LOGUVO-54404 format. One record per residue: x, y, z of N, C-alpha, C, CB in turn. Coordinates in steps of 0.1 Angstrom, whole numbers, plus 5000, padded with zeros to 4 digits. Glycine has a CB too. Layout:
! LOGUVO-54404
XYZXYZXYZXYZ;...
END
This chain:
! LOGUVO-54404
724222123388723722263387723722303372724722363394;722522353368722422393354722822543352720922383350;723222573340723622713337723122753323725222723337;723022883321722722943308723923023304721423023308;724123043291725323113286724823223277726223013278;725223343280724823463273726023513265724323573282;725923543252727023593244726723743240727123513231;727723823240727623963236728523973223728124063247;727823993212728524003199728824143196727723933187;729824203204730024343203731024383192730624383216;731024513190731924573180733324563184731524713177;733624593197735024593201735424453207735224703212;734524393214734824263221733624163219735124283236;733924033218733023933220733123893235733223813211;732023863242732023823256731023713258731723943265;731223633269730323533273730223533288730623393267;729023513294728923493308728123373310728223613315;728523293320727923173324727123203337728923053326;725823183338725023223349724323093354724023333345;724223083368723522973374722123013377724322923387;721322923383719922943385719723053396719322813390;720723093403720523193413720923333407721323173425;721223333394721623463388723023503390720723573393;723823413395725223443398726123423385725823363409;726923523381727823503370729023423375728223643364;729023293372730123213377731323193368729523073380;731123243355732223233346732123343335732223093339;733323383330733323493321734423473311733523633328;734123503298735123493288735123613279735023363280;736223653273736323773265737423763255736523903274;737023803243738023803232737823933224737923683223;738923993220738724113211738024073198740124183208;737024143194736324113181737424103170735324223178;737423993163738523963153738324033140738723813151;738124163140737924233128739224283122736924353130;739324283109740424333102740024453093741124223093;740724563094740224683087741224723076740124803096;740724753064741524803053740824923047741724683042;741325033050740625153045739325173053740425153030;738225183045736925203051736125073052736025293043;736824953050736124823050736724743062736324753037;735824703071736224613082735424483081735924683096;736224373083735524243081736024143092735924183067;735124043094735523933103735423803095734423933115;736523733095736623603088735823503096738023553087;735023413089734223313096735023233106733523223086;736223183102736923103111737323173124738223043104;737723303122738123383134736923413142738723513129;735723433136734523453143734223343153733323473134;734223213148733923103157735123073167733722983148;736323093163737423073172737323173184738723093165;736923293182736823393193735623353202736623533187;734523313196733323273204733623143212732123253196;734323053206734722933213735622963225735422833204;736523053223737423103234736623163245738423193228;735723243242734823303252734123203260733823403246;733523103253732723003260733622913269732022913250;734722873263735622783271736222853283736722733262;736622983282737123053293736023063304737523193289;734823083300733723093310733522963317732423133304;733522853310733422723316734622693325733322613305;735822723321737022693329737022773342738322733321;736622903341736522983353735522933363736223133349;734422883358733422833367733722683371732022833360;734622623364735022483367733822393366735622473382;733122403355731922323352732122263338730622393354;731322153336731422083323730422143313731121933325;730722133300729722183290728322133291730322153276;728222013297726921943298725922023308727021803303;726522113316725622183325724922303318726522243337;725422343306724822453299723522403292725822513289;722422463295721122413290720422513280720122383301;721022643280720422743271721422843267719222803278;721222903255722123003250721323113243723122943239;721723243245721123353237722223453235719923413245;721823563229722923663225722423803225723323633210;723323893226723124043223723924073211723524133236;723324153201724024163188724124313184723224093178;725224333178725424463170724524453158726924483166;724224563152723324563140724024613128722124663143;723524573116724024613103725324553099724124763102;725824453107726924373103726424243097727824333116;726924203085726324093077727324023068725124153069;726823913063727623833053726623783042728423713060;727123763030726423703020726723553021726723753006;725623473020725723323021725123263009725123273035;725523143006725023062995723723002999726022962990;723122932989721822872991721822763002721222802979;722922703005723122603015723622663028723922483011;723822793029724222863041725722883042723822783052;726522833032727922853032728323003030728622763022;729223053038729523203037730223223023730423243048;729723323016730423363003731323483006729323402993;731123553017731923663020732323653035731223803017;733223733039733423753054732323843059734823823057;732223853072731223943078731724083076730923913093;730824173070731124313069730624383081730524373056;731624443089731224513101730424633098732524543110;729524673107728624783104729324913101727724803116;730524933105731225063103731725063088732425073112;731724953081732224953067731425053058732124813062;732125123050731525203039732225163026731725353042;731325113017731825083003731925202995730924972997;730925292996730925412988730125522995730225382974;730725632997730125743003728825792996731025863005;728825772983727725812975726625702975728125842960;725525722981724425622982723625622969723525652994;723225512965722325492953721225592954721825352952;721025672943719925772944718525712946719825852931;718225592941716925532943716725502958716825402934;717825462964717725432979717525562987719025362983;718225662983717925792990716525832989718925902984;715925822977714525852975713625762984714125842960;714025642984713225542993713325583007713825402991;714525613012714625653026713925783029716125673029;713825873020713226003022711726003020713826113014;711225893015709725883014709125863028709325753005;708125943032707625933046707125793049706426033047;706825713039706325583042707425493048705825513029;708725523045709825453051709825473066711125493044;709825593070709925623085708725563092710025773087;707525583086706325543094706125393093705125613088;706825323084706725173084707725113092706725123069;709025153091710125093098710425153111711325103089;710025273114710425343126711825373127710025253138;712525373116714025393115714325533110714725293107;714825623119715125753116716525783112714725843127;717225683107718625693103718825643089719625613113;719825703082720225653069721625683067719325713058;722225643056723625673053724325553047724325723065;725625573043726325463036726725343046727625523031;726625363059726925253068725825153069727325303081;724625193065723425103066723624983057722125183063;723124863062723324743054722624753040722724623062;721524823040720724833027721624903016719424913029;722325003020723225073011724324983006723825203017;724924903015726024813011725524693003726724763024;724324643005723724542997723524582983722424493003;723024702981722824762967724124772960722024892968;725124822968726524832962727024702957727424902972;726924592966727324462962726624412950727224362974;725324432950724424392939724924442926723024432941;725324572926725724642913727224622910725424792914;728024602920729424602918730024462918730124682928;729324372924729824232925728724132920730224192940;728324152907727224082902727423932903727124112887;728523862899728623722900728423672914729923672894;729023742924728923702938727423712942729823792947;726823822938725423852942724523742937724923982937;724723692924723923592918724023452925724223572904;725123432933725323312940724623312954726823282942;724223432958723723462972722323402973723723612975;722223322984720923262987720323323000721023112989;721223373009720823423022721623553025720923323033;720923653031721623763037721623743052720923903033;722723723058722823693072723423803080723723563074;722623863089723223953099724123873108722124033107;724923933116725923863125725123773134726723963133;724023813139723223723148722523613141722123803156;722123633128721523533120722623423117721023583106;723823473114724923383111725323303124726223463107;725223363135725523293148724523183150725423393160;723223213148722223113150722323003140720823183150;722523033128722522933117723722843120722622993103;724922903123726122823126725922723137727222913128;725022763147724822673159723722573157724522763171;722722613149721522523149721222473135720322603154;721722543124721322503111720022563106721322363109;719422653114718222723110718422873108717122693121;717622923099717723073096716623143104717523103081;717023223114716023293123716623433125715823223136;715723533126716123673129715223723140716023763116;715823803149715023863159714624003154715723873173;713424053156712924183151713624303157711424193153;714224283169714924393176716224423168715324353190;717124333165718224363157717924403143719224233157;716924333137716424353123715824493122715424253119;715324553133714624683132715624793127714024723145;716924773128717824873124718324863110719024873133;717724763103718124743089717324823079717924593086;716124873083715224943074714524843064716025033065;714324723069713624623061712424563067714624513057;712124613079711024543087709824643088711524513101;708624593086707424663089707224643104706124603080;707524743112707624733126706224713132708224863132;705124783128703824763134703424613132702824853129;703724553120703324423117704324313122703024403102;705524353125706624263129706924163118706224193142;706924213105707224123094708224193085705924093086;708824123076709624183066708824263057710424073057;709324383053708524483045708724453030708924623048;707724413023707824373009708424483000706524333003;708024613003708524722994710024732996707824852999;710624713008712024723010712724603003712324733025;712224493005712824372998712724382983712024243003;711724442978711624462963712724552958710224532960;713224642966714324732962715524652959714624832973;715724542966716824452964716524332954717224392978;715324322950714924212942714924082949715824212930;714624082962714623962970713323932976715723972981;713123812980711923772988712323743002711223652982;711323713011711523693025712423573027710223663032;712523473017713323353019714823383020713023263008;715223503016716623543016717023583030716923653007;716023603039716323643053715723543063715723783055;716123553075715723463085714223483089716623473097;713623383094712223383099712323473112711723243102;711423583112711423673123710723603135710623803120;711423593146710823533158711123623170711523383161;710223633180710423723191711623693199709123723200;712223793205713323763214712923673225713923903219;713823583229713523483239712823353234712623543249;712423353221711723233216712823133211710823273204;712423013211713322903207713622913192712822763210;714922903188715322903174716022773170716223023171;715922673180716522543177717422493188717222543164;718222393185719122333194720522323187718722203200;721522313195722922303189723022173181723922303200;723322183169723622073160725022013164723622103145;725321903159726721843162727821943158726821703155;727622003146728622093141728622223149728322123126;727422273153727422393161728022373175725922433162;727722253180728322223194729822213193727822083199;730322163182731822153180732422293179732122073168;731622383172732222523170732422593183731222603162;731622573193731822653206732122563217730622733209;732322433215732722343226731622303236733822393233;730422293231729322263241728622133236728222373241;727522093243726921963241725821983230726221913254;725821893220724721893210723321883217724821773200;722321953212721021953218720722063227720821823225;721822143231721622263240720622363233722922323243;719722413240718722503234719322633231717522513244;718822693220719222823216718022913214720122823202;718123033220716923133220717323263213716523153234;716323323206716623443199716923553209715323483191;717923633206718323743214717723873209719823753214;718523983210718024113206719224203204717024173216;718924323199719924433198720724453210719324563193;722024473209722924483221722424583231724324513217;722024703226721624813236720324763243721324943228;719424693236718224653242718524543253717224593231;719424453249719724343259720424393271720524233251;721324483269722024543280721024613290723124643276;720124683284719124753291718224653299718224843282;717924543293717124443299717924383311716824323290;719224363309720024313320720324413331721424273314;720024533328720224643339718924673346720824763333;717824613341716524633348715624733342716824683362;715924773329715024863322713624793321715524893308;712624873325711224823325710824783339711124703316;711824753348711624713361711924823371712424583365;713124883369713524983379713425123373714924963383;713425143360713325273353712925253339714725343354;712525363332712125353318713225403308710825423316;714425443314715425503306716825443309715525653307;717525403299718925353302719825433292719125203299;721025453296722025513287723325443288722225663291;724125453277725325373276726425473271725225253266;727625463278728825533273729825433270729325633285;729725383257730625283253731225323239729925143251;731325223230731925253217731125373210731825133208;729825373212729025493209728325533221728025463197;727825653221726925703232725525673228727125853235;724725623237723325573233722425593245723325433229;721125623242720125623252718925543247719725773255;718225473256717125383252716025403262717525243251;714825443257713625463265712525373261713225603265;711725323271710525253268709325343267710325143279;708625333256707425413255706325333249707725543246;705025373251703925303246703525353232702725323256;703925473228703425523216704425493204703325673216;703925493192704725473180704725613173704225363171;705825693175705925823170707325843163705725933181;707525773152708825783145709225923141708825693133;710525943142711026073137712526063134710726183147;713026153127714426153124715326153136714826273115;716426073135717426063146717125963157717526193153;716025883155715625783165715325653158714425833173;715725543164715225413159714225353169716525313157;713225303164712225243172712125093169710725303170;712125013180712124863178711324803190713524813178;711124673189710424603199711224583212709924463194;710624573223711324533235710724403240711124643246;711624313244711124173247710024163257712324093252;709024083253707924043262707124163267708423963273;706924263259706024373263705524443250706824483272;704424513252703924593240704624733239702424613242;705424763249706124893248707224883238706724923262;707624993233708625003222709925063228708125083210;711025023222712325073226712725183216713424963226;712825303222713225423214714725433216712525553218;715525433206717025443207717525553199717625303202;718525633205719225733198720725713202718725873202;721625743193723025723196723825823188723525583192;725125833192726025943187727425893188725826073195;728225923178729625903179730326043178730125813167;731626043184732325943190731825913204733825973190;732225803210731925763223733025773233731325623223;733125673242734125683252735525643248733725583263;735725613235737125573231738025693232737125523217;737425813233738325933234739025933248737426063233;738425873258739125863271740225763270738125823282;740025653263741125563261742325623253740625433254;741925703243742925773235743725863244742325853223;743025933252743726033261744625953271742726113269;744225843276745025763285746325713278744225643291;746125663266747225603258748225713255746725543246;747725833253748725943249749426003261747926053242;748726023272749326093283749626013296748426213287;748925893297749025813309749125663306747825833319;750025633296750125503291750325403303751325493281;749525293303749725193313748925213326751125173316;748325333327747625363339746225323338747725523343;745625253348744125223347743325353345743725143359;742225343338741425453335740825513348740325423325;740325433357739825483369740825563377739125373377;742025513377743125583385743425713378744425493385;743425713365743725843358742625943361743825813343;741325903360740225993361739926043375738925923356;740625973385740426023399740826163401741225933409;741726213392742226353393741126453391743326373383;740026413384739026513381738326563394737926463372;738426493405737826543418738426673422738126433429;739626703418740326823422739826943414741826813420;738926923404738527033395737027053397738826993380;736727183398735327223400734427213388735227363406;733127223389732227223378732627323368730827253383;732627283355733027373344734427353339732827513348;735227273346736527233342737527353340736427163329;737327453349738227573349738127643335739627533352;737027633329736827703316737227623304737627823316;737727503306738127413295736927343289739227313299;736727343276735627273269736227173259734727373262;735727053260736126953250735126953238736126813256;735726973226734926983214734826843207735427093204;733626793206733426663200732726673187732726573209;732426793182731626803170732426813157730726923171;733726813158734626833146734926693141735826903150;735926693132736426573126737026473136737426603115;736626343135737226253145738726223143736426113143;739226263131740626253128741426363134740826243113;740826473139741526583145742426543156740526693149;743526603157744426573168743826593181745726653167;744026503191743326513204743626643211743826393213;744826693210745226813217744426933212746726843216;744026933199743327053194741827053197743527053179;741326953204739926943207739527013220739526793208;740627063227740327133240740427283238741327083251;739427353241739327503240739527553254738027553234;740427653256740627713269741527643278739327733276;742227543273743127463281744527533283743327323275;745027523295746327573298747227463302746327683309;746927343298747827233300747427143312749127273301;746327183319745927103331745326973326745027183340;745926863329745426733325744126703333746426613328;744026733345742826713353741626793347743026753368;741826913344740826993338740326943324741227143336;741326893316740926843303740126713305742226813295;740526633315739826503317738326533322740526413327;738226633330736926663335736026723323736926763347;736726803315736026853303735526743294736926943295;736226633292735826523285734626453291736926413283;734626433304733526363311732326453311733926333325;732526583312731326673311730726673298731726823315;731526663287730926663274730226533271731926683263;730826423276730126293274728826283282731026173280;728826343294727626353302726526433295727926413316;726926553290726026633283725326563271726626763278;726226493263725726433251724726313254726826373243;725026233265724126123268722826183274724826033278;722926293281721726363286720826413275722126483295;721426473265720726513253720026393246721626583243;720726283245720126163239719026113247721226053237;719126113260718026073269716826163267718526073283;717026293266715926383264715226353250716326533264;716026313240715526293227714526173227716626263217;715026063233714225933233713025943243715025813236;713226013254712226013264711126123262712826043278;711626223254710626333252710526433264709326283248;711426413273711326503285712726483293710126453295;712826563303714026543312713926423320714326673320;714926343321714826223329714926253344716026123326;714226173352714326193367715126073373712926203373;715225963365715925853370716325763358715125763380;717625723357718025633346719025533351718525713334;719225423344720225323347721325343337719625183346;722525343343723725363335724325223331724825443342;724525203318725125073313726225103304724024993306;727125013302728125023291729325093294727425083280;730525023292731825083291732225173303731925163279;732325303300732925403309731925423321733225533302;730725383320729725403331730125333344728325373327;731225253343731625193356732425293364732525073353;732825403358733725503364732825593374734425593354;733225603386732425683396732425833393732925663410;733525883388733626033385732626073375735026073381;732525983364731526013353730126003359731725913342;729825903367728425893372728026003381728325753380;728926053389728526173397728326293389729626193408;729126313379728926433370727626413363730026433359;727226293358725926283352724726313361725826133347;724826263373723726293383723626443386724026213396;724726503388724726653391724326733379726126693396;724726703367724326773356722926763352725226733344;722426643353721026613348720026633359720926473343;720426633372719426643383718626513384718526753381;719126403379718426273379719226173388718226223365;718426083394719125973401719725883390718125893410;720925833393721625743384721825613392723025793380;721325503386721425373393722325283384720025303394;723025203391723925103385723624963391725425133386;723924863383723724723388725024653391722924643377;724924553399726124483403726724403392725824393415;725924363382726524293370727124403361725424213363;728324373356729024473348728924433333730524483352;728924313329728824273315727324253312729624133313;726624373310725224363310724624313297724724503312;725424323286724924273273724824113274725824313262;725924053278726023913280725023863291727423863283;724923943302724023903313722623913308724323993325;722224013301720924023296720523913286720724153288;721523863278721323753270721123623278722523733260;721823613289721623503298720123503304722623503310;719623623307718223633312717323583301717923773316;717523613289716623563278716723413277717023633264;717923363278718023213278717323143290719523173278;717523203302716823153313715323153312717223223326;714823263307713323273304712923163294712923413299;713723153284713423053273713422903279714323063262;714322883288714422753294713322723304715822733301;712522823307711422803316711822823331710822673315;712922883334713322903347712423013354714822953348;711823103346710923203351709723213342711723343351;708523243348707323253340707323383332706123253349;708123483335708223603327709523673329707023703332;709823763319711123843320711023933332711423923308;709823983335709724073347710124003360708224113348;709723873361710123793373711623763373709323673374;712123733361713623713360714323833364713923673345;713923953360714624073364714524093379714024193357;713324073385713124083399714023993407711624063403;714223873402715023773409716523793408714623633405;716923833396718423833393719023963393718623773379;718324073391719024203390719024273404718324293380;720224313407720424373420721124513418721324283430;720424613423720924753422722224763431719924853426;723324813425724524823433724524963440725724813423;724125063433724225193439723225293433725625263439;722725383440721825493435722525623438720425483441;722925693428723625823430722625933429724725833419;722526013440721626123441722326253437720926133455;721726333429722426463425722626553437721626533414;723826623436724226713446723626853443725726723448;722826913451722027033447722927143444721127073459;724027173452724927283449725627273436725927303460;726127153433726827133420725827133409727526993420;724527093412723527093402723227243398722227033407;723127333407722927473404724127523396722727553417;725327483400726527523392726527483378727827473399;726027353376725927303362724827383354725627153362;723727423360722727503353723327633348721527523362;724127693357724727823353725827793342725427883365;726527683343727627653333726927623320728427533338;725927543320725227513307724627633300724127403309;724127723309723527853303724627933297722827923314;725827923302726928013297727627953285727928033308;727327833282728027763271727327773258728327623274;728027773247727327763233727827633227727827883224;727227523233727627383229726527333220727827293241;726927283208726027223199726227073198726127293185;
END
């Protein structure tokens, strides 16, 4: 029996799923992303990076009770704007700087001018900027770490580094690269004007190849790094939100997906190219449609914080079951998410009289409202049906609130690790198991449930939303 292996290079966890030809996830591995934070800088050491991925792969193989030789294809889902500087021969000169890293809150004035030039938005489709962007950090390194910069031969995003470490080739997928502000999106090429700002040419970056395309095979060294067989095929992946949406059936069952994970995010498929502030536009695998992405922090980690503070050791689903006792509107309690993320958790609730159930429902209502707003932003309209992916969207209480509040059908899939599963779909397509991604989705993706909004609670939410002054 042959298998494909999908990796999710996530911000919180690295994961791997082993999938057979029938689309069954027969093995799973998970390791906490081995990042180390010092102040505003978070890094991943190369040795820790490979050790974590090897652990994921070996756990998946062990759970499935199969040999490495059965794995015939690999792909990935990737976070964006995480990168390392590498030498001319590909050796890492730095650790991987995680996308949350900020070297300096003051962005180079020339870069700010570049970002605010209308040509930037209309060329890259990227409506975001700020000190967390890779471009800002590269300019800081160029000016502040001159000797190191002069040794640099390659700028490797985390997915580029993954591919190079496995195959010895430099390749980039345009989906992950679209969030860098360096890609001419309509042309699917590196943008010379952006590279000129860094004083670099295209050779400093990976060759842009479509998601699902071959980027090589495991070298002997790459095979040793993750414990697989040399010669195993490797295929270009895509941005984690895009791959998770693919794994959930976006494009097949609906045109909108939303995620309630480390960040809140919504992704819609659209035919037009209409860039604007607050949205990132990128390619979607094997289609001319574009992926419109909007996201917001903080995400679902607030629920984990609440659990750790008040219900230590209790499973989150068990804790959240109490919200069933509370009516729409959380008895007047409102969770405020617009202030400082460092604010004490207890101070974020307005109108609370100490009811934990009401506070928890208030958190879920605010998370639902924010993802709904993101969905409206990327879709350009109110959604009528969407697929829920990522993190807390496994919780039934949250899903029912989302359906009632939005008036839209909410669908979920039976696969829970959608980033890694979507990567496995890309690998299966690359291996020729399916003639198209559309057929792969039709064969492998199974809808677990469809949640229909409750009309009475929906009317209550309309009244509640009208009465609130939520920004």
